[in-house]
BAZA-522567 format. One record per residue (C-alpha): residue in three letters; x, y, z. Coordinates in steps of 0.02 Angstrom, whole numbers, plus 50000, padded with zeros to 5 digits. Example, Ala and Ser with C-alpha at 12.3 -4.5 7.8 and 13.67 -1.06 7.14 Angstrom:
<atoms>
+------+-------+-------+-------+
| miza |     x |     y |     z |
+------+-------+-------+-------+
|  ALA | 50615 | 49775 | 50390 |
|  SER | 50684 | 49947 | 50357 |
+------+-------+-------+-------+
</atoms>
This chain:
<atoms>
+------+-------+-------+-------+
| miza |     x |     y |     z |
+------+-------+-------+-------+
|  MET | 48880 | 49385 | 50441 |
|  ILE | 48880 | 49188 | 50459 |
|  LYS | 48737 | 49136 | 50560 |
|  LYS | 48744 | 48947 | 50559 |
|  ILE | 48862 | 48798 | 50505 |
|  THR | 48831 | 48631 | 50494 |
|  LEU | 48980 | 48493 | 50469 |
|  LYS | 48946 | 48318 | 50416 |
|  GLN | 49077 | 48175 | 50428 |
|  LEU | 49219 | 48316 | 50417 |
|  ARG | 49380 | 48263 | 50521 |
|  ASN | 49318 | 48208 | 50688 |
|  HIS | 49147 | 48297 | 50686 |
|  LYS | 49030 | 48158 | 50628 |
|  TYR | 48889 | 48295 | 50641 |
|  LEU | 48907 | 48468 | 50713 |
|  GLU | 48792 | 48620 | 50705 |
|  LEU | 48841 | 48791 | 50772 |
|  SER | 48740 | 48961 | 50772 |
|  PHE | 48822 | 49122 | 50775 |
|  ASP | 48738 | 49266 | 50873 |
|  LYS | 48867 | 49398 | 50916 |
|  PRO | 48992 | 49468 | 50788 |
|  PHE | 49119 | 49394 | 50896 |
|  ALA | 49127 | 49206 | 50930 |
|  TYR | 49258 | 49129 | 51028 |
|  ILE | 49279 | 48941 | 51003 |
|  GLN | 49374 | 48858 | 51156 |
|  GLY | 49410 | 48685 | 51197 |
|  LEU | 49564 | 48562 | 51250 |
|  ASN | 49667 | 48503 | 51086 |
|  GLY | 49594 | 48369 | 50999 |
|  SER | 49429 | 48438 | 51011 |
|  GLY | 49388 | 48494 | 50834 |
|  LYS | 49415 | 48686 | 50853 |
|  THR | 49531 | 48696 | 50704 |
|  SER | 49415 | 48582 | 50607 |
|  ILE | 49268 | 48714 | 50618 |
|  LEU | 49378 | 48853 | 50543 |
|  GLU | 49446 | 48741 | 50415 |
|  ALA | 49276 | 48696 | 50373 |
|  ILE | 49224 | 48879 | 50357 |
|  TYR | 49365 | 48914 | 50247 |
|  PHE | 49331 | 48774 | 50142 |
|  CYS | 49159 | 48830 | 50113 |
|  ALA | 49223 | 49002 | 50057 |
|  THR | 49371 | 48936 | 49954 |
|  THR | 49342 | 48752 | 49908 |
|  LYS | 49522 | 48736 | 49990 |
|  SER | 49594 | 48681 | 50151 |
|  HIS | 49720 | 48783 | 50242 |
|  ARG | 49791 | 48628 | 50323 |
|  THR | 49817 | 48501 | 50162 |
|  ASN | 49832 | 48510 | 49977 |
|  ASP | 49742 | 48336 | 49982 |
|  GLU | 49562 | 48394 | 50024 |
|  LYS | 49507 | 48207 | 50054 |
|  GLU | 49604 | 48199 | 50216 |
|  MET | 49448 | 48311 | 50272 |
|  ILE | 49327 | 48160 | 50253 |
|  SER | 49316 | 48068 | 50406 |
|  ASN | 49391 | 47899 | 50425 |
|  GLY | 49274 | 47758 | 50341 |
|  GLU | 49158 | 47890 | 50278 |
|  PRO | 49114 | 47898 | 50088 |
|  PHE | 49094 | 48094 | 50089 |
|  ALA | 49099 | 48262 | 50193 |
|  SER | 48990 | 48414 | 50174 |
|  VAL | 48986 | 48584 | 50245 |
|  LYS | 48834 | 48700 | 50246 |
|  LEU | 48834 | 48879 | 50277 |
|  TRP | 48706 | 49004 | 50314 |
|  THR | 48735 | 49192 | 50298 |
|  ASP | 48616 | 49348 | 50317 |
|  ASP | 48567 | 49326 | 50133 |
|  ASP | 48640 | 49152 | 50066 |
|  ARG | 48656 | 48976 | 50092 |
|  TYR | 48819 | 48894 | 50044 |
|  GLU | 48855 | 48707 | 50025 |
|  VAL | 49006 | 48611 | 49972 |
|  VAL | 49019 | 48413 | 49967 |
|  LEU | 49179 | 48329 | 49960 |
|  SER | 49191 | 48138 | 49904 |
|  LYS | 49324 | 48021 | 49844 |
|  THR | 49287 | 48079 | 49675 |
|  GLY | 49279 | 48269 | 49695 |
|  LYS | 49182 | 48403 | 49762 |
|  ARG | 49017 | 48485 | 49726 |
|  ALA | 48981 | 48675 | 49777 |
|  SER | 48814 | 48774 | 49762 |
|  ILE | 48749 | 48921 | 49821 |
|  ASN | 48547 | 48934 | 49884 |
|  GLY | 48535 | 48757 | 49804 |
|  VAL | 48613 | 48798 | 49636 |
|  GLU | 48767 | 48703 | 49577 |
|  LYS | 48912 | 48805 | 49520 |
|  ARG | 48990 | 48691 | 49385 |
|  LYS | 49151 | 48810 | 49378 |
|  ILE | 49234 | 48849 | 49544 |
|  SER | 49267 | 49025 | 49481 |
|  ASP | 49086 | 49047 | 49485 |
|  PHE | 49086 | 49000 | 49667 |
|  ILE | 49229 | 49081 | 49752 |
|  GLY | 49212 | 49265 | 49794 |
|  HIS | 49037 | 49263 | 49845 |
|  LEU | 49081 | 49228 | 50032 |
|  ARG | 49221 | 49338 | 50096 |
|  ILE | 49338 | 49252 | 50214 |
|  VAL | 49520 | 49303 | 50278 |
|  MET | 49606 | 49164 | 50392 |
|  PHE | 49756 | 49159 | 50497 |
|  ALA | 49825 | 48993 | 50544 |
|  PRO | 49996 | 48936 | 50614 |
|  GLU | 50021 | 48867 | 50451 |
|  ASP | 50035 | 49048 | 50378 |
|  LEU | 50206 | 49065 | 50443 |
|  GLU | 50265 | 48972 | 50289 |
|  LEU | 50231 | 49122 | 50200 |
|  ILE | 50385 | 49194 | 50261 |
|  GLN | 50472 | 49024 | 50306 |
|  GLY | 50416 | 48927 | 50160 |
|  SER | 50448 | 48918 | 49978 |
|  PRO | 50409 | 49040 | 49830 |
|  GLN | 50268 | 48923 | 49777 |
|  GLU | 50181 | 48951 | 49942 |
|  ARG | 50179 | 49136 | 49929 |
|  ARG | 50129 | 49143 | 49747 |
|  GLN | 49972 | 49034 | 49807 |
|  PHE | 49945 | 49166 | 49932 |
|  ILE | 49927 | 49300 | 49810 |
|  ASP | 49828 | 49194 | 49690 |
|  LEU | 49711 | 49140 | 49811 |
|  GLU | 49677 | 49314 | 49883 |
|  TRP | 49675 | 49406 | 49725 |
|  MET | 49557 | 49290 | 49633 |
|  GLN | 49420 | 49319 | 49760 |
|  LEU | 49431 | 49501 | 49714 |
|  HIS | 49455 | 49497 | 49522 |
|  LYS | 49366 | 49357 | 49418 |
|  ASN | 49474 | 49412 | 49276 |
|  TYR | 49636 | 49365 | 49377 |
|  LEU | 49565 | 49188 | 49386 |
|  ARG | 49546 | 49173 | 49222 |
|  HIS | 49704 | 49228 | 49164 |
|  LEU | 49789 | 49106 | 49286 |
|  ASN | 49697 | 48965 | 49217 |
|  THR | 49728 | 49005 | 49045 |
|  TYR | 49923 | 49016 | 49078 |
|  LYS | 49926 | 48862 | 49170 |
|  GLN | 49850 | 48768 | 49016 |
|  VAL | 49974 | 48858 | 48900 |
|  LEU | 50119 | 48828 | 49012 |
|  LYS | 50076 | 48652 | 49016 |
|  GLN | 50058 | 48652 | 48826 |
|  ARG | 50230 | 48722 | 48809 |
|  ASN | 50307 | 48607 | 48936 |
|  SER | 50224 | 48446 | 48847 |
|  LEU | 50296 | 48502 | 48675 |
|  LEU | 50478 | 48557 | 48755 |
|  LYS | 50487 | 48367 | 48798 |
|  LYS | 50469 | 48314 | 48621 |
|  LEU | 50590 | 48435 | 48545 |
|  THR | 50750 | 48428 | 48487 |
|  LEU | 50869 | 48595 | 48445 |
|  GLU | 50853 | 48540 | 48260 |
|  ASP | 50653 | 48543 | 48260 |
|  ASP | 50545 | 48658 | 48174 |
|  LEU | 50500 | 48805 | 48332 |
|  THR | 50353 | 48884 | 48244 |
|  PHE | 50227 | 48808 | 48366 |
|  LEU | 50351 | 48837 | 48510 |
|  ASN | 50358 | 49024 | 48457 |
|  ILE | 50162 | 49033 | 48454 |
|  LEU | 50151 | 48948 | 48617 |
|  GLY | 50273 | 49071 | 48681 |
|  GLU | 50190 | 49208 | 48626 |
|  GLN | 50012 | 49155 | 48701 |
|  LEU | 50110 | 49138 | 48867 |
|  TYR | 50183 | 49312 | 48858 |
|  GLU | 50011 | 49386 | 48819 |
|  VAL | 49913 | 49304 | 48975 |
|  GLY | 50089 | 49318 | 49083 |
|  VAL | 50094 | 49502 | 49068 |
|  LYS | 49923 | 49524 | 49135 |
|  ILE | 49966 | 49419 | 49290 |
|  ILE | 50127 | 49511 | 49316 |
|  GLU | 50033 | 49672 | 49315 |
|  GLU | 49894 | 49612 | 49422 |
|  ARG | 50011 | 49550 | 49560 |
|  ARG | 50116 | 49703 | 49554 |
|  LEU | 49943 | 49809 | 49600 |
|  PHE | 49886 | 49682 | 49727 |
|  ILE | 50055 | 49683 | 49821 |
|  GLN | 50073 | 49869 | 49806 |
|  GLU | 49898 | 49915 | 49872 |
|  LEU | 49908 | 49763 | 50012 |
|  ASN | 50077 | 49842 | 50068 |
|  THR | 50001 | 50007 | 50110 |
|  PHE | 49869 | 49934 | 50235 |
|  TYR | 50002 | 49799 | 50301 |
|  LYS | 50117 | 49940 | 50357 |
|  GLU | 49966 | 50020 | 50445 |
|  ALA | 49921 | 49865 | 50520 |
|  TYR | 50103 | 49813 | 50591 |
|  GLN | 50131 | 49997 | 50667 |
|  ARG | 49987 | 49946 | 50790 |
|  PHE | 50111 | 49802 | 50853 |
|  SER | 50274 | 49857 | 50837 |
|  SER | 50383 | 49997 | 50798 |
|  HIS | 50497 | 49901 | 50675 |
|  GLN | 50501 | 49946 | 50483 |
|  VAL | 50407 | 49818 | 50370 |
|  ASP | 50397 | 49797 | 50190 |
|  LEU | 50314 | 49671 | 50066 |
|  ILE | 50407 | 49663 | 49893 |
|  TYR | 50342 | 49585 | 49735 |
|  GLU | 50484 | 49509 | 49663 |
|  PRO | 50424 | 49454 | 49480 |
|  ASP | 50545 | 49319 | 49396 |
|  VAL | 50547 | 49428 | 49245 |
|  ASP | 50458 | 49599 | 49214 |
|  GLU | 50339 | 49636 | 49079 |
|  LYS | 50448 | 49713 | 48954 |
|  THR | 50571 | 49578 | 48945 |
|  PHE | 50464 | 49432 | 48966 |
|  LEU | 50432 | 49393 | 48776 |
|  ASN | 50619 | 49414 | 48738 |
|  ALA | 50687 | 49312 | 48874 |
|  LEU | 50563 | 49178 | 48807 |
|  LYS | 50640 | 49175 | 48653 |
|  LYS | 50815 | 49188 | 48714 |
|  ASN | 50793 | 49043 | 48839 |
|  GLN | 50724 | 48919 | 48706 |
|  LYS | 50877 | 48832 | 48673 |
|  GLN | 50890 | 48803 | 48867 |
|  ASP | 50701 | 48760 | 48890 |
|  ILE | 50728 | 48632 | 48765 |
|  LEU | 50868 | 48543 | 48854 |
|  TYR | 50798 | 48559 | 49006 |
|  GLN | 50628 | 48511 | 48946 |
|  THR | 50535 | 48652 | 49046 |
|  THR | 50488 | 48827 | 49033 |
|  GLN | 50617 | 48913 | 49155 |
|  ILE | 50559 | 49091 | 49162 |
|  GLY | 50382 | 49180 | 49196 |
|  PRO | 50266 | 49205 | 49325 |
|  HIS | 50268 | 49029 | 49382 |
|  ARG | 50433 | 49069 | 49466 |
|  ASP | 50375 | 49235 | 49545 |
|  ASP | 50404 | 49257 | 49730 |
|  LEU | 50358 | 49391 | 49863 |
|  SER | 50482 | 49449 | 49981 |
|  PHE | 50443 | 49492 | 50181 |
|  ARG | 50563 | 49645 | 50238 |
|  PHE | 50604 | 49665 | 50424 |
|  ASN | 50717 | 49831 | 50453 |
|  GLY | 50765 | 49810 | 50270 |
|  PHE | 50817 | 49632 | 50286 |
|  ASP | 50746 | 49454 | 50238 |
|  ALA | 50620 | 49426 | 50379 |
|  LYS | 50657 | 49244 | 50369 |
|  SER | 50830 | 49274 | 50437 |
|  TYR | 50812 | 49433 | 50527 |
|  ALA | 50647 | 49417 | 50618 |
|  SER | 50616 | 49326 | 50763 |
|  GLN | 50476 | 49194 | 50773 |
|  GLY | 50371 | 49302 | 50869 |
|  GLU | 50406 | 49448 | 50740 |
|  GLN | 50351 | 49343 | 50599 |
|  ARG | 50203 | 49279 | 50681 |
|  LEU | 50148 | 49474 | 50708 |
|  MET | 50207 | 49508 | 50518 |
|  VAL | 50091 | 49377 | 50458 |
|  ILE | 49944 | 49440 | 50559 |
|  ALA | 49969 | 49623 | 50500 |
|  VAL | 49954 | 49534 | 50323 |
|  LYS | 49789 | 49463 | 50373 |
|  LEU | 49729 | 49627 | 50443 |
|  ALA | 49781 | 49715 | 50289 |
|  LEU | 49680 | 49602 | 50184 |
|  LEU | 49525 | 49647 | 50285 |
|  ALA | 49556 | 49816 | 50254 |
|  LEU | 49592 | 49798 | 50062 |
|  ILE | 49430 | 49695 | 50046 |
|  LYS | 49330 | 49813 | 50129 |
|  LYS | 49404 | 49956 | 50014 |
|  LYS | 49376 | 49855 | 49862 |
|  THR | 49202 | 49784 | 49879 |
|  ASN | 49127 | 49897 | 50033 |
|  GLN | 49068 | 49734 | 50104 |
|  HIS | 49106 | 49658 | 50271 |
|  VAL | 49217 | 49504 | 50300 |
|  THR | 49231 | 49357 | 50414 |
|  LEU | 49409 | 49342 | 50499 |
|  LEU | 49445 | 49171 | 50552 |
|  LEU | 49596 | 49160 | 50688 |
|  ASP | 49656 | 48993 | 50725 |
|  ASP | 49765 | 48983 | 50874 |
|  VAL | 49823 | 49163 | 50851 |
|  LEU | 49865 | 49198 | 51044 |
|  SER | 49999 | 49067 | 51042 |
|  GLU | 50181 | 49126 | 51054 |
|  LEU | 50113 | 49300 | 51095 |
|  ASP | 50163 | 49372 | 51271 |
|  GLU | 50021 | 49431 | 51360 |
|  GLU | 50047 | 49612 | 51334 |
|  ARG | 50043 | 49582 | 51152 |
|  GLN | 49896 | 49463 | 51176 |
|  LYS | 49790 | 49609 | 51254 |
|  LEU | 49860 | 49721 | 51120 |
|  PHE | 49799 | 49619 | 50987 |
|  LEU | 49619 | 49570 | 51048 |
|  LYS | 49615 | 49776 | 51085 |
|  GLU | 49660 | 49804 | 50899 |
|  LEU | 49546 | 49685 | 50819 |
|  PRO | 49429 | 49763 | 50681 |
|  LYS | 49237 | 49799 | 50764 |
|  GLU | 49161 | 49816 | 50593 |
|  HIS | 49198 | 49633 | 50538 |
|  GLN | 49143 | 49461 | 50598 |
|  ILE | 49264 | 49371 | 50699 |
|  ILE | 49279 | 49179 | 50744 |
|  MET | 49416 | 49128 | 50827 |
|  ASN | 49487 | 48984 | 50917 |
|  SER | 49613 | 48942 | 51064 |
|  THR | 49658 | 48870 | 51223 |
|  HIS | 49677 | 49023 | 51313 |
|  HIS | 49533 | 49091 | 51412 |
|  ILE | 49457 | 49271 | 51366 |
|  GLU | 49283 | 49341 | 51407 |
|  GLY | 49181 | 49490 | 51382 |
|  GLU | 48999 | 49532 | 51353 |
|  HIS | 49018 | 49558 | 51170 |
|  ILE | 49100 | 49386 | 51150 |
|  GLN | 48985 | 49234 | 51109 |
|  MET | 49080 | 49085 | 51210 |
|  ILE | 49074 | 48915 | 51121 |
|  TYR | 49148 | 48770 | 51233 |
|  LEU | 49193 | 48610 | 51122 |
|  LYS | 49212 | 48438 | 51223 |
|  LYS | 49337 | 48327 | 51145 |
|  GLU | 49249 | 48192 | 51051 |
+------+-------+-------+-------+
</atoms>
């Protein structure tokens, strides 16, 4: 359980210290008071990524040289320092040179309004979701992913220099290397979505009687990947890029058998994404037998009053929950944290 966090020069928080003494913390405040920035900081401290921007330097307060997040759990102390030149991450004062050595220690699942892009957005956003969530559970997957990206970069660089008359020996070697690690990525992604889908359907049924599905859509399957790479060589040389492989995979959200992007309402899409996050909680618990912290950013918006009550009732009791909203809720089991607008 997260016990305390301090933020320094992060977004609109010059300095903020918060302690959590109950499993359910509810951060309330007006828009602009920095509620979301607190959840962003916790998520950043677990994954070294922001859920709001791809340019993490935007998190540094205007005019400041760096931002830092410190976080204490029952057992450990985490710190991430972000500057214009990069970021440093440490656990219990020991710096982790590789991000892969840092990610996965502090287990966080987050819902934010931006997550609706999982349904409405591009395949790249869905791939990033798969990769970030699965790498926290499987170190090998992160290694496979990094290797694949390196080989893909090499292959694409070579394709820009080749003509159809050139010797393609090195291209073949890179193709085989891409296949060897790509197959592992396809298999891992297939397994992840398969396992997640079971928990997802269960979670969604708590809120609605509609039928939902997560379907992994690999760009090419394991059996045909190598042959497809060889068959596509001429096209790859002409277009100067690798046109097939896991870097083009997608994930389909189905609603009553149809594409959710076109057939599910905004409210239903929101429930689907919430259910995915609750499914992640259950999957992580099953895989690690550890409790997880669930971050909920403005989750009650666009849910009617009846579904708000149902959602709050169905929240898992065994995990720590840190939630923010402009809505008012209360209860003896809830730690209320009020933020003033700075």
